C-alpha positions in Angstrom: 3.0 -5.3 -3.5 0.4 -7.0 -1.6 -1.3 -4.1 -1.0 -1.1 -2.8 -4.2 -2.5 -6.6 -6.0 -5.4 -6.5 -3.4 -6.4 -2.6 -4.7 -5.2 -3.1 -8.3 -7.6 -3.5 -11.2 -7.0 -4.0 -14.8 -6.9 -0.8 -16.8 -8.0 -0.9 -20.7 -8.3 2.3 -22.2 -11.3 2.5 -24.4 -11.0 3.3 -28.0 -13.4 5.9 -29.8 -13.8 5.4 -33.5 -12.2 8.8 -34.7 -8.8 8.7 -34.8 -8.6 4.9 -34.4 -6.4 4.0 -37.3 -3.5 6.3 -35.8 -4.5 4.7 -32.3 -4.5 0.7 -33.8 -0.9 2.2 -35.4 0.0 3.3 -31.4 -1.2 -0.4 -30.0 0.4 -2.4 -32.9 4.3 -0.7 -32.0 3.4 -0.5 -28.8 5.7 -3.5 -27.1 9.1 -2.2 -29.2 7.8 1.2 -28.1 8.7 0.0 -24.4 11.5 -1.9 -25.3 12.9 1.2 -26.7 11.9 3.7 -24.0 13.1 1.3 -21.3 16.3 1.3 -23.2 16.3 5.1 -23.0 16.2 5.0 -19.1 19.0 2.2 -18.6 21.8 3.0 -21.0 22.7 6.3 -19.7 23.8 4.9 -16.3 25.0 2.1 -17.8 27.5 3.6 -19.9 28.4 5.6 -17.4 28.6 2.5 -15.3 31.1 1.3 -17.3 33.0 4.5 -18.0 34.2 5.2 -14.3 34.9 1.6 -13.8 37.9 2.5 -11.2 35.5 4.7 -8.9 32.6 1.2 -9.2 35.3 -1.3 -8.3 34.9 -0.6 -4.7 31.8 -2.8 -4.8 33.2 -5.6 -6.8 32.7 -8.3 -4.4 31.5 -11.0 -6.5 33.3 -12.8 -9.6 31.9 -15.1 -12.8 32.0 -18.0 -10.7 29.3 -20.6 -10.7 29.5 -20.3 -7.0 29.1 -16.9 -7.1 25.9 -17.2 -9.3 24.2 -19.9 -7.6 24.8 -17.6 -4.5 23.5 -14.4 -6.1 20.6 -15.8 -7.9 19.3 -18.9 -5.5 19.8 -17.4 -2.3 19.0 -14.4 -0.2 22.9 -14.9 1.4 24.3 -11.8 -0.9 21.3 -9.3 -0.7 22.8 -6.4 1.1 21.8 -2.8 2.1 24.6 -0.9 0.0 26.7 2.2 0.9 26.9 4.1 -2.1 26.3 7.8 -1.7 23.1 9.7 -0.8 22.4 11.2 -4.6 22.6 7.6 -5.9 20.2 5.8 -3.8 17.7 8.3 -2.4 18.0 10.6 -5.3 18.6 9.2 -8.5 17.3 5.4 -8.0 13.6 6.9 -7.2 14.0 9.0 -10.3 14.8 5.9 -12.6 12.2 3.9 -11.0 9.8 7.0 -11.6 10.3 6.7 -15.1 10.7 3.3 -16.1 6.9 3.0 -14.1 5.8 6.0 -16.1 6.7 4.1 -19.5 4.3 1.8 -18.4 1.6 4.1 -17.9 2.1 6.0 -20.9 2.0 2.8 -23.4 -1.5 1.9 -22.0 -0.3 -0.8 -18.4 -2.3 -0.5 -15.5 -0.4 0.4 -11.9 0.6 -3.5 -11.0 1.7 -4.2 -14.3 3.7 -0.4 -14.5 4.8 -1.8 -11.1 5.8 -5.6 -11.7 7.8 -3.8 -14.9 10.0 -1.3 -12.4 10.7 -4.2 -10.3 11.6 -6.3 -12.7 14.0 -3.3 -14.8 15.6 -2.5 -10.6 15.9 -6.4 -10.6 17.9 -7.0 -14.1 20.2 -3.7 -13.3 21.4 -5.2 -9.7 21.7 -8.8 -10.9 23.3 -8.4 -14.7 24.0 -5.1 -15.1 26.3 -4.8 -11.6 26.8 -8.5 -11.9 30.1 -7.9 -9.9 28.2 -6.2 -7.2 25.8 -7.9 -4.3 22.4 -6.7 -5.0 21.2 -3.5 -3.3 17.7 -4.1 -1.2 17.7 -0.4 -0.9 18.1 0.0 -4.7 15.2 -2.1 -5.7 13.0 -1.2 -2.8 13.7 2.3 -4.0 13.2 1.9 -7.6 9.9 -0.1 -7.3 8.1 1.9 -4.7 9.1 5.0 -6.3 7.1 3.9 -9.5 3.6 4.5 -7.8 4.8 7.1 -4.9 6.4 9.5 -7.6 5.8 8.4 -11.0 1.8 8.2 -10.9 0.9 11.6 -9.2 3.2 13.4 -11.7 1.1 11.0 -14.5 -1.8 11.8 -13.2 -0.6 15.6 -13.0 0.5 14.9 -17.1 -2.8 14.0 -17.9 -4.2 17.5 -17.3 -3.0 19.1 -20.3 -3.6 16.6 -23.0 -4.9 19.1 -25.3 -4.5 22.3 -23.6 -3.2 25.4 -25.4 -1.0 26.7 -22.6 2.5 26.9 -23.6 3.6 25.9 -19.5 0.9 23.4 -19.4 2.2 21.5 -22.0 5.8 21.7 -20.9 4.5 20.9 -17.2 3.1 17.8 -19.0 6.6 16.8 -20.7 8.4 17.5 -17.5 6.0 15.4 -15.0 5.0 12.6 -17.8 7.5 13.2 -20.4 7.0 9.4 -22.3 3.3 9.9 -22.3 3.7 13.6 -23.9 6.1 12.8 -26.5 4.0 10.0 -27.3 0.9 12.1 -27.7 2.7 14.8 -29.6 3.7 12.5 -32.2 0.7 10.8 -32.0 1.5 7.5 -31.2 0.1 7.9 -27.3 -2.5 4.5 -26.9 -4.0 6.6 -24.0 -7.2 8.2 -24.6 -7.9 11.6 -22.9 -9.8 12.1 -20.4 -11.8 14.9 -19.4 -10.6 17.7 -17.1 -10.2 16.9 -13.9 -10.4 19.6 -10.7 -6.6 20.7 -10.7 -4.8 23.7 -8.8 -1.5 24.9 -10.6 0.8 27.7 -9.1 4.3 28.9 -9.9 6.1 30.2 -7.5 8.8 32.8 -7.0 10.1 35.2 -4.6 13.1 36.5 -2.2 13.5 35.7 1.6 16.4 36.2 4.5 17.1 33.4 6.3 18.8 32.9 9.3 20.5 29.5 10.9 20.6 29.3 15.0 19.7 31.8 17.6 22.7 34.0 16.0 24.3 35.1 13.0 23.5 37.1 9.7 20.7 37.0 7.9 21.5 35.3 4.7 19.2 36.4 0.9 17.7 33.7 -0.9 15.8 33.5 -4.0 12.9 30.9 -4.4 11.6 28.8 -7.1 8.7 26.5 -7.0 5.4 24.9 -8.4 2.8 23.5 -6.4 0.7 21.1 -8.3 -2.7 19.3 -7.8 -5.0 16.9 -8.8 -8.2 15.7 -7.7 -9.7 12.8 -9.7 -13.3 13.1 -8.8 -15.2 14.7 -12.1 -18.2 15.8 -9.6 -15.9 17.5 -7.1 -16.9 20.7 -5.9 -19.9 20.3 -8.0 -23.5 20.4 -6.4 -25.2 17.3 -4.6 -25.8 14.8 -2.3 -23.2 11.9 -3.1 -21.2 9.0 -1.2 -18.6 6.6 -2.9 -15.5 5.0 -2.7 -12.5 5.8 -4.5 -9.7 3.6 -6.4 -6.2 4.6 -6.8 -4.6 7.3 -7.3 -7.7 10.0 -6.7 -6.2 12.9 -4.9 -2.8 13.7 -6.2 0.1 16.6 -5.3 3.5 17.2 -6.0 5.4 20.4 -5.1 9.0 21.8 -5.4 10.5 24.2 -3.8 14.2 25.2 -4.7 16.6 28.0 -3.2 19.3 29.6 -4.8 21.9 31.7 -2.3 21.9 31.6 1.5 25.5 30.2 2.3 25.8 29.3 -1.2 28.2 30.7 -3.2 26.8 33.0 -5.7 23.6 31.7 -7.0 24.5 28.3 -6.5 21.4 25.8 -5.3 21.4 25.9 -1.5 18.3 23.7 -0.9 15.6 22.0 -2.7 12.5 19.9 -1.2 10.2 17.8 -3.2 7.1 16.1 -2.3 4.6 13.7 -4.1 1.5 12.1 -2.6 -1.3 10.0 -3.9 -4.0 7.8 -2.2 -4.7 4.2 -2.6 -8.5 4.1 -1.7 -10.8 6.2 0.5 -14.5 7.6 0.6 -15.7 10.7 -1.0 -18.6 12.2 0.6 -20.5 15.4 -0.4 -23.4 18.0 0.7 -23.0 21.2 -1.5 -26.4 23.3 -2.6 -27.1 24.8 -5.8 -25.7 28.1 -4.5 -21.9 26.0 -3.8 -22.2 26.2 -0.4 -21.2 23.3 1.6 -18.4 20.8 2.3 -16.9 17.6 0.7 -14.9 15.4 2.5 -12.4 12.5 1.8 -11.3 9.8 4.2 -9.2 7.3 3.1 -5.3 5.8 2.7 -2.7 7.3 1.0 1.1 7.5 0.5 4.2 9.6 -0.8 7.4 10.1 -1.0 9.6 13.7 0.4 13.5 14.3 -0.6 14.6 17.2 1.1 18.8 18.8 0.6 20.0 21.9 2.6 23.3 23.5 2.9 24.5 24.6 6.0 27.5 26.4 7.2 29.1 23.6 8.6 27.4 20.6 6.7 25.0 19.1 4.6 21.5 18.2 5.8 19.0 15.8 4.2 16.7 13.0 4.2 14.7 10.8 1.8 11.2 9.5 3.1 8.8 6.7 1.7 5.7 7.0 3.3 4.2 3.6 2.9 0.7 3.7 4.7 -1.1 7.1 5.6 -4.5 7.1 7.0 -5.6 10.5 5.5 -8.1 13.1 5.8 -9.1 16.1 3.7 -12.1 18.3 4.1 -13.2 21.2 2.1 -16.1 24.1 3.2 -17.5 26.5 0.9 -19.6 29.5 3.1 -21.1 33.1 2.1 -18.0 34.2 4.4 -15.2 32.4 2.9 -13.6 28.9 2.0 -11.6 26.4 4.4 -9.5 23.7 3.6 -8.4 21.1 6.0 -5.7 18.0 5.5 -4.3 16.1 8.2 -2.6 12.6 8.1 -0.1 10.1 9.8 2.3 7.7 8.1 4.9 4.7 8.8 7.6 5.3 6.7 11.3 4.0 5.6 13.9 6.6 5.1 17.8 7.4 4.7 18.7 10.6 6.9 21.7 12.1 7.3 22.6 11.9 11.2 22.3 15.8 12.4 23.8 14.6 15.8 27.4 13.1 14.6 27.5 16.8 12.1 31.3 17.0 10.5 32.3 14.3 12.0 35.1 12.8 9.9 34.1 10.0 7.5 35.8 6.6 6.9 36.4 4.9 4.0 35.3 1.2 3.1 33.4 0.9 6.4 29.6 1.5 7.2 27.0 3.2 5.5 26.8 5.9 8.7 30.8 6.3 8.6 31.3 6.3 5.2 28.8 8.6 3.9 27.2 9.9 6.9 23.4 9.0 6.7 21.8 5.8 7.7 18.7 3.7 6.8 16.1 4.6 9.0 12.5 3.6 9.8 10.1 6.4 10.9 6.7 8.3 11.4 5.6 11.2 10.0 2.4 13.4 10.7 1.3 16.1 7.9 -1.4 19.1 8.4 -2.3 21.7 6.5 -5.4 24.4 6.4 -5.9 26.9 3.9 -8.6 29.7 4.2 -10.1 32.1 1.4 -11.8 35.3 1.8 -12.7 37.5 -1.1 -9.1 38.5 -2.3 -7.2 37.6 1.4 -6.3 33.9 2.1 -3.7 32.3 4.6 -2.5 29.0 4.5 -0.5 26.9 7.5 1.4 23.7 6.8 3.2 21.6 8.6 5.3 18.3 8.3 7.2 16.1 11.2 9.4 13.3 10.9 10.7 11.2 13.6 13.3 8.6 12.2 15.4 5.6 14.3 18.6 3.8 12.6 17.9 0.2 11.4 20.6 -1.5 13.0 19.8 -5.1 12.3 21.9 -5.4 9.2 26.1 -6.6 9.4 27.0 -5.4 5.9 30.0 -3.5 6.6 28.3 -2.4 9.3 30.3 -3.8 12.7 31.5 -0.4 13.4 28.0 1.5 13.0 26.8 3.8 15.8 24.0 2.3 17.0 20.5 3.9 18.1 20.8 6.9 16.4 17.5 9.1 15.9 16.5 12.6 14.3 14.0 14.7 14.4 12.7 17.1 11.9 9.7 19.5 11.9 8.8 22.0 9.1 5.8 24.4 9.5 5.1 27.0 6.6 2.8 29.9 7.4 1.7 32.5 4.5 -0.9 35.4 4.0 -1.5 35.9 0.2 -3.7 38.7 -1.9 -4.9 39.4 -5.0 -4.0 42.5 -6.5 -6.8 41.8 -9.2 -9.8 39.8 -10.1 -7.3 37.2 -12.0 -5.7 33.9 -10.1 -2.5 36.0 -9.4 -1.2 36.0 -5.2 1.4 38.1 -3.8 2.2 36.7 -0.1 4.7 37.1 2.7 5.7 34.1 4.3 7.7 32.7 6.6 9.4 29.0 7.5 10.6 27.4 10.5 12.6 23.8 10.4 13.7 22.5 13.6 16.3 19.7 13.3 17.1 17.7 16.2 19.8 14.1 16.0 20.7 11.8 18.9 22.8 8.9 19.3 24.7 7.0 22.3 26.3 10.2 24.0 25.1 12.5 21.2 22.6 15.1 21.3 22.7 18.4 18.7 19.7 20.8 17.8 19.1 23.7 16.1 16.7 26.1 14.0 16.4 28.0 10.5 14.2 30.6 10.3 13.1 32.3 7.0 10.7 35.0 5.7 10.1 36.9 2.5 8.2 38.3 -0.3 7.0 35.7 -3.3 4.2 35.7 -6.1 2.1 32.8 -6.5 0.2 32.8 -10.2 -2.1 29.8 -11.1 -1.6 28.5 -15.1 
C-alpha cells in the first residue's frame, strides 16, 4: 500500500462534448452502480456461506459478546492465517478481489481508490459477514493484492476492445473486464475510450502427449489457452528517438493454459496455469529509424500473480504466487534479418504451496494448515525469462520460470504440530518453433514443456519431472 501510495496519482477522465448527456447520466448514477455491483460480487458467496452453515462451523471460534467484538475490532489478537481449502484461499479470494477492484476502475476510480475499496470490501467480509470467525490475514491480503496484480492488467486488456467490431474481442472484453464492458454495452460507462495501444492477442489450441517421471506410458491431452499482451505506450515501435518515464500499468500480460485428459478421466480438466503481470513504473528508451529498424528497451519494477494446479498420478500439485516487486527488463530489436524480443525479471514473493515432499501423506482434520490441507504459507523468490525470435514466416520462443518457496513457520494458529522448514522448487520451461503457412497472423507450432518439481523438509526429499510435447495452432484475433 505504501508503494502504491507513492506511485499512484489521481485519474480523472476527460469528457468530450459529444455524448456528454449520456456520460453525465452515468456519472450521476456512479455511486448507486458501485453499490449494486459490489452487492453482485458479495451476494453469491454470502448466500453460499449461510446455506452451508454446518461446513462453516468448523471455523466458528467467536461469539456475539462484547469481549469478543472488542478483541476483534480493537486488537490484533484475533488475526490468523486460516486453514481453509486451497481453492478458496488461492483462487476464489483473488478472483473476488480482482472483480471488486475492477468495479472501481470501471466507474472512473483510480488505482489507489480502487485498491482501498477492495480492502474495505474484504474487511467487511472478514469482520462482519464472517463475524463468528477470526479475521484471516491471508484472505484480506489475497483480495487486496489481487486487485492490482490481476484486475489491473485484465482491465487494460479489456480497454482494447472498446468499439471493436470483432466478436472475439468484444467477448474477451466481457471476460477480462466484465463491469466495464457491460456498462459500455448499455451506455452507462463514465470512461472515455482510449486510443488503441500496441497489443498482441492470441488464442492457442492443440494436443500433446505428457509423461510423468522417468518411466510410464505417455498420456494424451488437449490444450486450450490465451496469450494477451498490451503495451500502453502509444508510440511503442514507431520511428523516432525518445526516452521517458512510465506510470502504472504500462506493460501488461495475461496468459491461460488449460489441459484436458492426461491422468484425468476422459476429457476432464487435468491442469491449468494462469499468469498476470503488470508494472509499477519504469523507463522506456527507443531508437528506431524511418525504415522501422532499431531497438526499444524497458527497465522498471513490475509485479504479478501466478496460480497453477496439476493433477498427477498420485497427488495434486498446486501453488499460488503473489510477486510483490520484480525488477524487470524488456528489449525489442528489429533488423533486416529478423526480430528478437527479450524479457527477464526476478521477484520477491509470498505464496501458498502444496508440499511436494509430503506427497499423499494422510491429512488430519482440525489441525494446522499443512496437516489439514496439504499446503503451506510461504515466502519465496522467482526468476523469469523469455526470448522470442521471428524471421519471415518462421518464429521461435523459449520461456522459463523458476520458483523457490520456504515455509512461513512463525505463526501459532493451529500450528503447534506443523512440520517445519518445508521448501519447494518448481522450474517450468517452454520451447516452441512455429511457422505461418500463409500471410495471415496464424501460426502452426511444435512445442515442448518441461516441469521439474522438488520438495524438501526435515528428513524429507522428493523430486520428479514432467515432460510433454505436441502440436498447436496459435491465431491472433
